[in-house]
C-alpha positions as CSV (number, residue, x, y, z in Angstrom):
1,X,6.5,-2.3,-11.0
2,X,8.3,-0.9,-14.3
3,X,11.7,-2.2,-15.1
4,X,13.6,0.3,-16.8
5,X,17.5,-0.1,-18.0
6,X,18.6,3.3,-17.2
7,X,18.4,4.1,-13.4
8,X,18.2,7.6,-12.1
9,X,20.3,8.1,-9.5
10,X,18.7,10.2,-7.4
11,X,20.8,10.9,-4.2
12,X,19.9,11.1,-0.9
13,X,18.1,13.8,0.9
14,X,18.9,13.8,4.5
15,X,17.3,15.3,7.1
16,X,18.9,15.3,10.3
17,X,17.0,15.9,13.8
18,X,13.8,17.2,11.9
19,X,16.1,19.4,9.5
20,X,17.5,19.5,6.4
21,X,21.0,17.9,5.7
22,X,23.3,17.5,3.0
23,X,22.9,15.1,0.4
24,X,25.6,12.7,-0.4
25,X,26.3,10.1,2.5
26,X,24.4,9.0,5.3
27,X,23.2,10.9,8.3
28,X,26.1,11.1,10.8
29,X,23.9,11.4,14.0
30,X,25.2,12.6,17.3
31,X,25.8,10.4,20.0
32,X,22.4,9.0,21.5
33,X,20.2,9.9,18.5
34,X,18.8,7.2,16.7
35,X,19.8,6.1,13.1
36,X,16.5,5.8,10.6
37,X,15.9,5.5,7.3
38,X,12.4,6.3,5.3
39,X,12.6,4.5,2.1
40,X,10.4,7.1,0.2
41,X,10.7,10.7,1.6
42,X,7.3,10.6,2.8
43,X,8.1,7.8,5.1
44,X,11.0,9.6,6.2
45,X,9.1,12.8,7.2
46,X,6.7,10.9,9.2
47,X,10.0,9.5,11.2
48,X,11.1,13.0,11.4
49,X,7.7,14.6,12.6
50,X,7.3,11.8,15.6
51,X,11.4,11.2,16.6
52,X,12.2,15.0,16.6
53,X,15.4,15.8,17.9
54,X,16.1,12.1,19.2
55,X,16.5,10.7,15.4
56,X,18.5,11.1,12.3
57,X,16.6,10.1,9.4
58,X,18.0,9.5,6.2
59,X,15.3,9.9,2.9
60,X,16.3,7.6,0.0
61,X,13.5,7.9,-2.9
62,X,13.5,11.6,-2.6
63,X,13.7,13.7,-5.6
64,X,9.8,14.3,-7.1
65,X,11.3,14.9,-10.7
66,X,12.5,11.7,-11.6
67,X,10.5,8.6,-12.1
68,X,10.4,6.3,-9.0
69,X,10.2,3.1,-10.7
70,X,14.1,3.6,-12.3
71,X,15.3,4.0,-9.1
72,X,18.7,1.8,-8.3
73,X,20.4,2.1,-5.0
74,X,23.7,3.3,-4.7
75,X,26.4,1.9,-2.4
76,X,25.5,5.0,0.0
77,X,22.3,3.6,0.2
78,X,23.1,0.7,1.2
79,X,25.4,2.2,3.9
80,X,22.4,3.8,5.3
81,X,20.4,0.9,5.2
82,X,23.1,-1.3,7.1
83,X,23.5,1.3,9.9
84,X,19.9,2.0,11.0
85,X,18.3,1.3,13.9
86,X,14.6,1.7,12.4
87,X,13.5,1.7,8.8
88,X,10.4,2.6,7.0
89,X,9.1,0.7,3.7
90,X,6.3,0.8,1.6
91,X,6.1,-2.9,0.3
92,X,4.0,-4.5,-2.3
93,X,7.0,-4.5,-4.0
94,X,7.6,-0.6,-4.6
95,X,10.5,-0.8,-2.7
96,X,11.7,-4.1,-2.9
97,X,15.4,-2.6,-3.6
98,X,15.3,-1.8,-0.1
99,X,14.0,-5.4,1.4
100,X,17.1,-6.8,-0.8
101,X,19.8,-4.5,0.7
102,X,18.3,-5.0,4.1
103,X,18.4,-8.9,3.5
104,X,22.2,-8.4,2.7
105,X,23.2,-6.8,5.9
106,X,21.4,-8.5,8.7
107,X,21.7,-6.3,11.6
108,X,20.8,-7.0,15.5
109,X,18.4,-4.9,17.0
110,X,17.3,-3.4,13.6
111,X,13.3,-2.6,13.1
112,X,11.8,-2.6,10.1
113,X,8.5,-1.1,9.7
114,X,6.6,-2.3,6.7
115,X,3.4,-0.2,5.7
116,X,2.1,-3.4,3.7
117,X,2.7,-5.5,6.7
118,X,1.3,-3.4,9.0
119,X,-1.9,-2.5,7.6
120,X,-2.6,-6.5,6.7
121,X,-2.3,-6.1,3.0
122,X,-1.9,-9.3,1.0
123,X,1.1,-9.4,-1.8
124,X,-1.8,-9.4,-4.7
125,X,-3.0,-5.7,-3.6
126,X,-3.2,-4.0,-7.0
127,X,-2.5,-0.5,-5.9
128,X,1.3,0.0,-4.0
129,X,0.6,3.9,-3.7
130,X,-0.6,3.6,0.5
131,X,0.5,6.5,1.1
132,X,-2.5,8.1,-0.6
133,X,-5.0,6.1,1.6
134,X,-6.0,8.0,5.0
135,X,-5.4,5.4,7.3
136,X,-1.8,4.4,6.2
137,X,-0.1,7.0,8.0
138,X,-1.5,7.3,11.2
139,X,-0.8,3.4,11.5
140,X,2.8,4.1,10.1
141,X,3.3,6.9,12.8
142,X,1.8,5.0,15.8
143,X,4.1,2.1,15.3
144,X,7.2,4.5,14.7
145,X,6.1,6.0,18.0
146,X,6.0,2.8,19.3
147,X,9.6,1.7,18.0
148,X,11.3,4.5,19.0
149,X,10.1,4.5,22.4
150,X,11.4,0.7,22.5
151,X,14.8,2.3,21.3
152,X,14.8,5.1,23.4
153,X,12.2,4.3,26.9
154,X,13.2,7.7,28.3
155,X,11.5,10.0,25.5
156,X,8.7,7.5,25.2
157,X,6.2,10.6,26.4
158,X,8.1,12.9,23.8
159,X,7.3,10.7,20.9
160,X,3.9,10.1,21.8
161,X,3.5,13.8,22.2
162,X,4.8,14.2,18.8
163,X,2.2,11.4,17.6
164,X,-0.9,13.4,19.0
165,X,0.7,16.8,17.1
166,X,1.2,14.4,14.0
167,X,-2.6,13.1,14.2
168,X,-3.5,16.9,14.8
169,X,-2.0,17.8,11.4
170,X,-3.6,15.3,9.5
171,X,-7.1,16.8,10.5
172,X,-7.3,19.5,8.0
173,X,-6.9,16.8,5.2
174,X,-8.9,14.5,6.2
175,X,-11.8,17.2,6.9
176,X,-11.0,18.6,3.2
177,X,-11.5,15.1,1.8
178,X,-14.9,14.6,3.7
179,X,-16.0,18.4,2.7
180,X,-15.1,17.1,-1.0
181,X,-16.9,14.3,-0.9
182,X,-20.2,15.8,0.7
183,X,-20.4,18.6,-2.1
184,X,-18.5,16.8,-4.8
185,X,-19.2,12.9,-4.4
186,X,-19.9,11.2,-7.6
187,X,-17.3,13.1,-9.6
188,X,-16.5,11.1,-12.5
189,X,-12.4,11.4,-13.1
190,X,-9.8,9.8,-15.5
191,X,-5.9,8.9,-14.4
192,X,-3.4,7.7,-16.1
193,X,-1.9,5.4,-13.3
194,X,-3.5,4.3,-9.8
195,X,-0.9,6.7,-7.8
196,X,-3.6,8.8,-6.5
197,X,-6.6,6.4,-6.5
198,X,-6.9,6.1,-2.6
199,X,-7.0,9.5,-2.1
200,X,-9.9,10.0,-5.1
201,X,-12.0,6.8,-3.6
202,X,-12.0,8.7,-0.1
203,X,-12.8,11.5,-1.8
204,X,-15.9,9.6,-3.5
205,X,-14.9,9.9,-6.8
206,X,-15.7,7.7,-9.6
207,X,-12.5,6.6,-11.3
208,X,-13.7,6.0,-14.9
209,X,-10.5,5.0,-16.1
210,X,-10.4,0.8,-16.4
211,X,-7.8,-0.4,-13.7
212,X,-6.5,-2.7,-16.2
213,X,-5.3,0.7,-18.2
214,X,-4.0,2.2,-14.9
215,X,-1.8,-1.1,-14.2
216,X,-0.3,-1.1,-17.7
217,X,0.8,2.2,-17.9
218,X,2.3,1.7,-14.2
219,X,4.2,-1.1,-14.9
220,X,5.2,0.2,-18.5
221,X,3.8,-1.9,-20.7
222,X,1.3,-1.0,-23.5
223,X,-2.5,-0.9,-22.8
224,X,-5.1,-3.0,-24.9
225,X,-6.5,-1.2,-28.0
226,X,-10.1,-1.7,-26.2
227,X,-8.6,0.2,-23.1
228,X,-6.9,3.0,-25.0
229,X,-10.3,3.6,-27.2
230,X,-11.9,3.7,-23.9
231,X,-9.8,6.2,-22.0
232,X,-9.8,8.3,-25.4
233,X,-13.5,8.4,-25.5
234,X,-13.5,9.6,-21.8
235,X,-11.4,12.7,-22.8
236,X,-13.0,13.3,-26.2
237,X,-16.8,13.1,-25.0
238,X,-15.8,15.2,-21.9
239,X,-17.1,12.2,-19.8
240,X,-15.2,13.0,-16.8
241,X,-14.7,16.6,-14.8
242,X,-10.8,15.9,-14.0
243,X,-7.8,14.1,-15.7
244,X,-5.1,13.3,-12.9
245,X,-1.5,11.9,-14.3
246,X,1.5,11.1,-12.7
247,X,3.3,14.2,-12.6
248,X,6.8,12.3,-12.3
249,X,6.2,10.0,-15.1
250,X,5.3,10.8,-18.8
251,X,5.5,9.2,-21.8
252,X,4.3,9.9,-25.4
253,X,0.9,8.1,-24.3
254,X,0.6,9.9,-21.4
255,X,1.4,13.3,-23.4
256,X,-1.1,12.4,-25.9
257,X,-3.9,11.9,-23.5
258,X,-2.7,15.2,-21.8
259,X,-3.2,17.0,-25.5
260,X,-6.8,15.1,-25.7
261,X,-7.8,16.7,-22.0
262,X,-6.7,20.3,-23.0
263,X,-8.6,20.4,-26.4
264,X,-11.7,19.1,-24.6
265,X,-11.3,21.6,-22.0
266,X,-10.9,19.2,-19.2
267,X,-9.0,20.4,-16.3
268,X,-5.7,18.2,-15.3
269,X,-4.3,17.7,-11.7
270,X,-0.7,16.3,-11.8
271,X,-0.2,13.8,-8.8
272,X,3.1,12.9,-7.2
273,X,4.6,9.6,-6.2
274,X,7.5,11.3,-4.4
275,X,6.8,14.1,-1.8
276,X,7.7,17.5,-3.4
277,X,10.2,19.6,-1.4
278,X,8.9,22.2,1.0
279,X,6.0,20.0,2.4
280,X,5.2,17.9,5.1
281,X,3.5,14.7,4.3
282,X,0.2,16.6,5.8
283,X,0.6,19.5,3.7
284,X,1.4,17.6,0.3
285,X,-1.8,15.7,0.9
286,X,-3.9,18.6,1.6
287,X,-2.4,20.3,-1.1
288,X,-3.3,17.3,-3.6
289,X,-6.9,17.6,-2.3
290,X,-7.0,21.1,-2.8
291,X,-6.3,21.2,-6.4
292,X,-8.6,18.2,-7.2
293,X,-11.2,20.5,-5.7
294,X,-10.0,23.7,-7.4
295,X,-10.4,21.6,-10.7
296,X,-13.7,20.4,-10.0
297,X,-15.2,23.8,-8.7
298,X,-13.4,26.2,-11.0
299,X,-11.8,24.4,-14.1
300,X,-8.4,25.0,-12.7
301,X,-5.2,22.9,-13.5
302,X,-2.6,22.1,-11.2
303,X,0.3,20.6,-13.1
304,X,3.1,21.1,-10.6
305,X,2.9,21.7,-6.7
């Protein structure tokens, strides 16, 4: 992942018992409430939806206006992880800071859900943005419900009921993906990074940008001249219908590509690594697909959710 010297200190977005808390320190739950941490706000949101009033959730990486690759954990993050009974991480090196802190503060009875491990993905998996894959969060939610039930067996039925609600709320997103695939399958698109690639693949899009280019931008290195020339030609020659870029990470290179897209009249869609405020996970994913559909159907750009 991108290694930057200057760290963006995002602070903690806290969600207590499914509601909004106050940034600055870990959630102080009421007696009998499970302390949980999501390394990224999207995972914290899933925990909150399943656990409801029986969990107090801390979301660590939660600012959609910063580069998540520049995140460095603060002492308050370490404190939240040290006191957590349930932790959800993404894996694939995306949140390796969490693994280091968890190893430094072992705790008896603490449960850690690693999405990579849960999905059986090897370390060589090139795209770490697992939350855009339709199969990821249903699996995470099921495991969260099971682990919460193990911590509080008397509330197992409550957690299972919330799991059913969570799954039902995913259907508009998966239906939108299926509808897009049926109507616009094969649509050629260009991207800066593989942030939304799993979603694009599920929607049946043809990602024309070489993955070697995407990986270079994701990791903060210079793409090869050949890859850059190809990416530019996709936009200049109007060989793609949409250009998707990482809304949280821009550089002179990505800005130049956005300019080329504008000059060619190609609509652009900003995709996020961190869940925007005011959304649930399901609503966020649905908004991204709708932005893609509007770009293809009517040429409308969506740069900010």
